[in-house]
C-alpha positions in Angstrom: 10.4 -10.6 9.8 7.0 -10.1 9.0 6.1 -10.5 12.8 9.2 -8.7 14.0 8.3 -5.7 12.0 4.5 -5.9 13.3 5.7 -6.0 17.1 8.0 -2.8 16.3 5.2 -0.7 14.7 2.8 -1.9 17.5 5.3 -0.4 19.8 6.2 2.8 17.8 2.3 3.2 16.7 1.0 2.9 20.4 -1.9 5.1 21.6 0.2 7.2 22.9 1.3 8.4 19.8 -2.1 8.8 18.3 -3.2 10.9 20.9 -0.2 12.9 20.9 -0.6 14.1 17.4 -4.2 15.0 18.4 -3.5 16.6 21.4 -0.7 18.8 20.1 -2.9 19.8 17.0 -5.6 20.9 19.5 -3.0 22.8 21.5 -1.4 24.4 18.7 -4.8 25.4 17.0 -6.2 27.1 20.2 -2.9 29.0 20.8 -3.0 30.5 17.5 -6.5 31.4 17.6 -7.2 29.0 14.7 -5.0 30.4 11.7 -6.0 27.5 9.8 -9.4 29.4 9.3 -8.4 33.1 10.1 -5.7 33.1 7.3 -7.0 30.7 4.4 -7.4 33.8 2.3 -3.6 34.7 3.0 -2.3 31.1 2.7 -3.8 31.2 -1.3 -2.4 34.5 -1.8 0.8 33.6 -0.8 0.9 30.0 -2.3 0.9 32.1 -5.7 3.6 34.5 -4.9 6.9 34.0 -6.5 9.7 35.4 -4.4 12.9 33.5 -5.3 16.6 33.7 -6.0 19.6 31.5 -6.9 19.7 30.3 -3.6 15.9 29.5 -3.2 12.8 28.4 -4.7 9.3 30.2 -5.0 6.8 29.7 -2.4 4.8 27.7 -4.9 7.8 25.3 -5.7 8.3 24.8 -2.3 4.6 23.8 -1.7 5.0 21.6 -4.7 8.2 19.6 -3.3 6.4 19.5 -0.1 3.1 18.0 -1.9 5.2 16.1 -4.0 6.1 14.2 -0.4 2.4 14.5 0.8 0.5 13.1 -2.4 1.5 9.5 -3.1 0.3 6.0 -2.1 -1.2 7.6 1.3 -3.8 9.3 -0.9 -4.7 6.1 -2.7 -3.8 2.8 -1.1 -3.4 4.4 2.4 -7.2 5.5 2.2 -8.1 2.2 1.3 -5.8 0.6 3.9 -7.6 2.8 6.6 -10.9 2.0 5.4 -10.2 -1.6 5.3 -9.1 -1.9 8.6 -10.6 1.3 10.8 -13.7 1.1 8.7 -15.4 4.6 6.9 -15.1 6.2 10.5 -11.5 6.4 9.8 -12.2 9.1 6.9 -13.8 11.4 9.9 -10.3 11.1 11.7 -8.3 11.8 8.7 -10.1 14.9 8.3 -9.6 15.8 12.0 -6.1 15.2 12.0 -5.6 17.4 8.6 -7.7 20.3 10.4 -5.8 20.1 13.6 -2.7 19.3 11.6 -2.6 22.3 9.8 -1.6 24.2 12.6 1.3 21.9 13.7 2.6 22.2 10.2 2.7 26.0 10.3 4.5 25.5 13.5 7.1 23.5 12.6 7.2 24.9 8.8 8.0 28.2 10.1 10.8 26.9 12.7 12.1 25.4 9.4 12.3 28.7 7.8 13.7 30.7 10.9 16.5 28.5 11.4 17.4 27.6 7.6 21.1 27.8 6.7 22.6 27.9 3.3 24.5 24.6 2.1 28.3 25.1 1.7 28.6 22.8 -1.3 25.5 23.8 -3.4 24.4 27.4 -2.2 21.1 26.1 -1.7 18.9 26.9 1.3 18.8 23.9 3.6 16.6 23.5 6.8 14.2 21.4 8.8 14.2 19.7 12.4 17.4 18.9 12.7 18.6 22.2 11.9 16.0 24.1 14.5 16.4 21.2 17.2 20.2 22.2 17.1 20.2 26.0 16.7 17.1 26.9 18.6 18.5 26.4 22.0 22.4 26.9 21.0 22.4 30.1 23.4 21.2 28.0 26.4 22.4 25.4 28.9 20.8 22.7 27.0 22.7 23.3 23.9 24.7 20.1 24.0 21.4 18.1 24.6 19.8 19.6 21.9 22.9 19.3 19.3 22.6 15.7 20.1 18.6 15.6 19.6 19.3 17.3 16.2 21.8 14.5 15.2 19.6 12.0 16.3 16.7 13.3 14.2 19.0 13.7 11.3 20.0 10.1 11.1 16.3 8.7 11.9 15.5 10.7 8.7 18.0 9.4 6.6 17.3 5.8 7.3 13.5 6.7 7.2 13.4 8.8 4.0 16.3 7.3 2.5 15.5 3.4 3.1 12.1 2.8 4.7 9.4 5.1 3.3 10.6 4.9 -0.3 9.7 1.3 -0.5 6.1 1.8 0.4 5.9 4.1 -2.8 7.3 1.7 -5.0 5.3 -1.4 -3.7 2.1 0.3 -4.8 3.3 1.4 -8.0 4.2 -2.4 -8.7 0.8 -3.6 -7.1 -1.0 -1.1 -9.4 1.0 -1.8 -12.8 0.6 -5.6 -12.3 -3.0 -5.2 -11.6 -3.3 -3.0 -14.7 -1.0 -4.2 -17.1 0.2 -7.4 -16.0 3.8 -6.1 -15.4 6.4 -7.8 -13.4 7.4 -6.3 -10.2 10.9 -6.6 -11.4 10.3 -4.4 -14.4 8.5 -2.0 -12.6 11.6 -1.9 -9.8 14.3 -0.9 -12.3 12.4 1.2 -14.5 11.4 3.3 -11.7 15.0 3.1 -10.1 16.2 4.6 -14.0 14.0 7.4 -14.1 14.3 8.2 -10.4 18.3 8.4 -11.2 18.0 10.8 -13.9 16.2 13.2 -11.7 17.8 13.1 -8.2 21.2 13.7 -9.8 20.1 17.2 -10.7 19.6 18.6 -7.2 16.9 20.4 -5.6 16.1 22.8 -8.4 15.5 19.8 -10.8 13.4 18.6 -8.3 11.4 21.8 -7.7 10.9 22.3 -11.7 9.8 18.5 -11.8 7.5 19.0 -9.1 5.9 22.2 -9.9 4.9 20.8 -13.3 3.4 17.3 -12.2 2.2 17.3 -9.1 -0.3 20.0 -9.5 -1.5 18.6 -12.8 -1.6 14.7 -11.7 -3.2 15.9 -8.6 -6.1 18.0 -10.3 -6.5 15.1 -12.9 -7.0 12.3 -10.1 -9.4 14.5 -8.3 -11.1 15.4 -11.4 -12.0 11.9 -12.5 -12.9 10.6 -9.0 -15.2 13.4 -8.6 -17.1 12.6 -11.8 -17.4 9.0 -10.7 -18.6 10.3 -7.2 -21.3 12.5 -8.9 -22.6 9.5 -11.2 -23.1 8.0 -7.7 -24.4 10.9 -6.1 -27.6 9.3 -4.8 -25.2 7.2 -2.5 -23.7 10.2 -0.9 -25.9 11.0 1.9 -25.5 7.3 2.9 -21.8 7.5 2.8 -21.7 10.5 4.8 -24.1 9.3 7.5 -21.8 6.0 7.8 -18.6 7.8 8.1 -19.7 10.1 10.9 -21.7 7.2 12.9 -19.0 4.7 12.6 -16.4 7.6 13.6 -17.8 7.4 17.1 -19.4 4.0 17.3 -23.0 5.0 16.5 -23.3 2.4 13.7 -23.6 -1.4 15.2 -21.7 -2.6 12.5 -18.6 -0.7 13.2 -19.0 -0.6 16.6 -16.2 -2.8 17.8 -13.5 -1.0 16.0 -14.2 2.8 17.1 -10.9 2.6 18.4 -9.2 1.4 15.4 -11.1 3.9 13.4 -9.2 6.7 15.3 -5.9 5.0 15.0 -6.1 3.9 11.4 -7.4 7.6 10.9 -4.5 9.4 12.5 -1.8 7.1 11.3 -2.8 7.3 8.0 -3.7 10.9 8.0 -0.1 11.7 9.2 1.4 9.4 6.6 -0.6 11.1 3.9 -0.3 15.1 5.0 2.7 14.7 7.1 1.9 17.2 9.7 4.1 16.6 12.5 6.2 14.2 11.2 8.9 16.7 10.1 9.0 16.4 6.2 7.3 19.7 5.3 10.0 21.8 7.2 12.7 20.5 4.6 10.7 21.9 1.5 9.5 24.8 3.3 13.2 26.0 4.3 14.2 26.0 0.7 11.9 28.9 -0.2 13.0 32.5 -0.9 10.6 34.1 1.4 11.1 37.6 3.3 9.2 36.3 6.5 9.1 32.7 8.2 5.6 32.7 8.6 4.8 33.0 4.8 6.2 29.9 4.4 4.6 28.2 7.4 0.9 29.5 6.1 1.9 28.1 2.4 2.7 24.8 4.3 -0.3 24.8 6.3 -2.7 25.0 3.3 -0.6 21.8 1.7 -2.2 19.9 4.6 -5.8 20.9 3.6 -5.0 20.0 -0.4 -3.7 16.7 0.6 -6.2 15.2 3.1 -9.2 17.2 2.4 -9.3 17.5 -1.4 -7.1 14.4 -2.4 -7.6 11.6 0.5 -11.2 12.6 0.4 -11.8 12.2 -3.4 -10.3 8.8 -2.9 -12.5 7.9 0.0 -15.8 8.8 -1.5 -15.0 7.2 -4.6 -14.5 3.9 -2.6 -17.2 4.1 -0.5 -19.8 5.5 -3.3 -19.0 2.6 -5.6 -19.1 -0.2 -2.5 -15.3 -0.9 -3.7 -14.2 -1.5 0.0 -14.1 -4.4 2.3 -13.6 -3.9 6.4 -12.0 -6.6 8.6 -11.7 -7.0 12.2 -8.2 -6.9 13.3 -5.1 -5.6 11.8 -4.9 -8.0 8.7 -6.8 -8.9 5.9 -6.9 -12.4 7.7 -9.5 -11.2 10.1 -13.4 -11.7 10.1 -15.2 -9.4 7.4 -17.5 -6.7 9.1 -18.8 -5.1 6.0 -18.7 -5.7 2.0 -19.5 -2.8 -0.7 -20.1 -5.8 -2.9 -18.0 -4.9 -5.6 -14.5 -6.5 -4.9 -13.6 -9.8 -6.0 -13.1 -12.3 -3.1 -9.3 -12.8 -3.4 -8.3 -8.8 -3.7 -5.3 -7.4 -2.1 -6.1 -4.4 0.3 -4.6 -1.4 -1.3 -4.5 0.4 -4.4 -6.8 -2.5 -6.0 -9.6 -1.0 -4.1 -9.5 2.3 -5.8 -9.0 0.7 -9.2 -11.8 -1.4 -8.8 -13.8 1.7 -7.9 -12.5 3.2 -10.7 -13.8 0.4 -13.1 -17.4 0.6 -12.0 -17.7 3.7 -13.8 -14.9 3.1 -16.7 -14.4 -0.8 -17.0 -10.9 -1.7 -18.0 -9.6 1.8 -18.0 -10.0 2.4 -14.5 -7.2 0.4 -13.5 -4.9 2.0 -15.9 -6.0 5.6 -14.8 -5.0 4.7 -11.1 -1.6 3.1 -12.2 -0.8 6.0 -13.9 -1.5 8.5 -11.0 0.5 6.0 -8.9 3.2 6.1 -11.1 3.4 10.0 -11.0 2.4 10.3 -7.5 4.6 7.9 -6.0 7.9 8.7 -8.0 7.6 12.7 -7.1 7.0 11.3 -3.5 10.3 9.3 -3.8 12.1 12.2 -5.1 10.6 14.6 -2.2 12.1 11.6 0.1 15.6 11.7 -1.6 15.6 15.5 -1.1 14.6 15.3 2.8 17.6 12.6 3.3 20.3 14.3 1.3 19.6 17.5 3.7 19.7 16.0 6.8 22.9 13.9 5.4 24.1 17.3 5.0 23.6 18.0 8.6 25.2 15.1 9.8 28.3 15.8 7.9 28.3 19.6 8.7 31.8 20.9 7.7 33.5 17.9 7.0 31.1 17.4 3.9 33.7 19.9 2.0 36.9 18.1 3.1 38.4 16.2 0.1 39.3 12.5 -0.1 42.6 12.7 -1.6 42.9 9.3 -3.8 39.3 9.8 -5.2 39.4 13.5 -5.3 36.2 13.8 -4.3 34.7 15.6 -1.0 33.2 13.8 1.8 29.8 14.9 0.8 29.8 14.3 -2.7 31.0 10.3 -1.7 28.1 10.4 0.7 25.1 11.6 -1.2 26.6 9.1 -4.5 25.9 6.1 -1.7 22.6 7.9 -0.5 21.7 7.5 -3.8 22.3 4.1 -4.2 20.6 3.5 -1.2 17.3 4.6 -2.1 17.3 3.3 -5.5 18.2 0.0 -4.1 14.9 0.3 -1.5 12.8 1.2 -4.4 14.0 -2.1 -5.9 13.1 -4.2 -2.8 10.0 -2.5 -2.0 8.6 -3.0 -5.6 9.2 -6.8 -5.2 8.4 -7.0 -1.0 4.8 -7.8 0.1 2.7 -4.8 0.8 2.4 -5.8 4.5 6.2 -5.5 4.7 6.5 -2.5 2.8 3.9 -0.6 4.7 5.4 -1.9 8.1 8.5 -0.4 7.4 7.1 3.0 6.3 5.0 2.9 9.6 8.1 2.6 11.5 10.1 5.3 9.6 6.7 8.0 9.7 6.4 7.2 13.6 10.2 7.3 14.8 9.9 11.0 13.0 6.9 12.2 14.4 8.0 10.8 18.0 10.9 13.0 17.8 9.8 16.2 15.7 6.7 16.9 17.7 8.3 16.6 21.3 10.7 18.9 19.6 8.4 21.4 18.4 6.7 21.3 21.6 9.5 22.6 23.4 10.6 25.0 20.4 7.4 26.6 19.4 7.8 29.8 21.1 9.7 31.7 17.7 7.1 30.3 15.6 4.6 32.1 17.6 6.4 35.3 17.9 7.0 35.3 14.0 3.0 34.5 14.0 2.3 37.7 15.9 5.1 39.6 13.9 3.5 39.0 10.8 0.0 39.6 11.6 1.2 42.8 13.1 2.8 44.0 9.9 -0.3 42.4 8.0 -2.6 44.9 9.8 -0.1 47.6 8.9 -0.7 47.1 5.3 3.0 46.5 4.7 4.8 43.4 3.2 6.2 41.6 6.5 9.9 41.7 6.8 11.2 39.3 9.5 14.2 40.5 12.0 14.8 38.1 14.6 16.9 40.4 16.9 13.8 42.5 17.0 11.7 39.8 18.3 14.2 38.5 20.8 15.0 35.1 18.6 18.4 33.7 19.0 20.1 31.5 16.7 18.5 32.7 13.6 21.6 33.1 12.2 20.3 33.4 8.3 18.2 35.8 9.0 20.5 38.3 11.0 22.2 39.1 7.5 19.5 38.6 4.9 18.1 41.6 2.9 14.9 40.9 1.0 15.0 43.8 -0.9 17.1 44.3 -4.1 19.3 41.7 -5.4 18.7 39.1 -3.2 22.3 37.2 -3.9 24.2 40.4 -3.5 22.4 42.6 -1.1 24.1 44.3 1.8 23.7 42.8 5.0 22.1 44.1 7.9 24.1 46.0 10.4 
């Protein structure tokens, strides 16, 4: 099974996907005149703004939902994996992917807002790549092909976020808790499933409320403690920075043979962590209540920075400055050891254990516990975000048939399908907890790669409405008014939600545009 998964993963995560991600980020950055630099003050201002209604969550809550999907095991175990198989230089390529990916995130998340819709079952806002892939070209001859494209993406996303990706999160939780407290993987599996079941049944509102409290608090706590340890090891920082840049470009002889691996693992784990281009971000972006789609595009672009430049960097500097790393030649820990920081025991498994041992150099015994608790919150909120994304795409697949009632059960088709999805994601959590780390990560990488291929190609084709929205926003911004979006004035077709949306007054009862 492991060999089969590695083969499939190798085809999906070929050099073509790695360089497609980088090239797309460069192209979007240039075309937007590097909005990820120009608009940082606006990103921060909008992040704290509280527009919302009974149908939509606030910008901050949408950011929290998005961050709950982004901040997970990728920020801890993912960084450790990138360093283990790509060397310290992988950190540079994670930073590069974050900087370039912020522009990619703006495009996909703005498209998610432009083409969002209202869920007929719950009244909540729904959107994402499946929606913009099927709606953006609905007025053209290519409509049938893009409708199929949207359905393919939705089906792949339900599989990825409902089955493949949750197993990675639960696997890291189980590994960290076993290391810290000696808990059985089965105990972690069923405990996580029980907590998860209580939260996801409450829908997007409960998910948003939970994420907006837990995610920022835990992320700040984690970064604060990690940075304390980095400060304690401040004398090592110049050497760490030098090693990162030298190994990223092959200037360090010790890592010269794995420069290609540094790029591949940096981009791969960067996308896994910050999700720029993968297509997860637009789902959370579409749930927000804003007067202009570009607002949420800016907020989600900043989320990429927060995830990688802050949280992942804290992990990377912690691992490298404390010497809690080991670099291998090849794709597995069976390869020859290229470099060893001298702190890890010989039998350590690549993953959260790197970070736990790094914390233990400062906080003996308690470090493992802190990482296990951090992972418990990070991974749980990530799985919750995955469920929300899977449910959104399930709603898309069911379309109008979701409201049909099954006579015998007297339940709607949508309700039955939702229960099945909930059962699948809980089963994935249990299976992932007791699987090997290699199998769990291979499944997760396959899920991320499939979504990234479909979404990046899609947004390269459909990018124009996002840039029309950007230019319109900046024009109104320069005029000193709070930007309001009217797709018809910009020549954007298919944005049916916005054609009748009125941003002033009672958002649920405001008159439609004429």
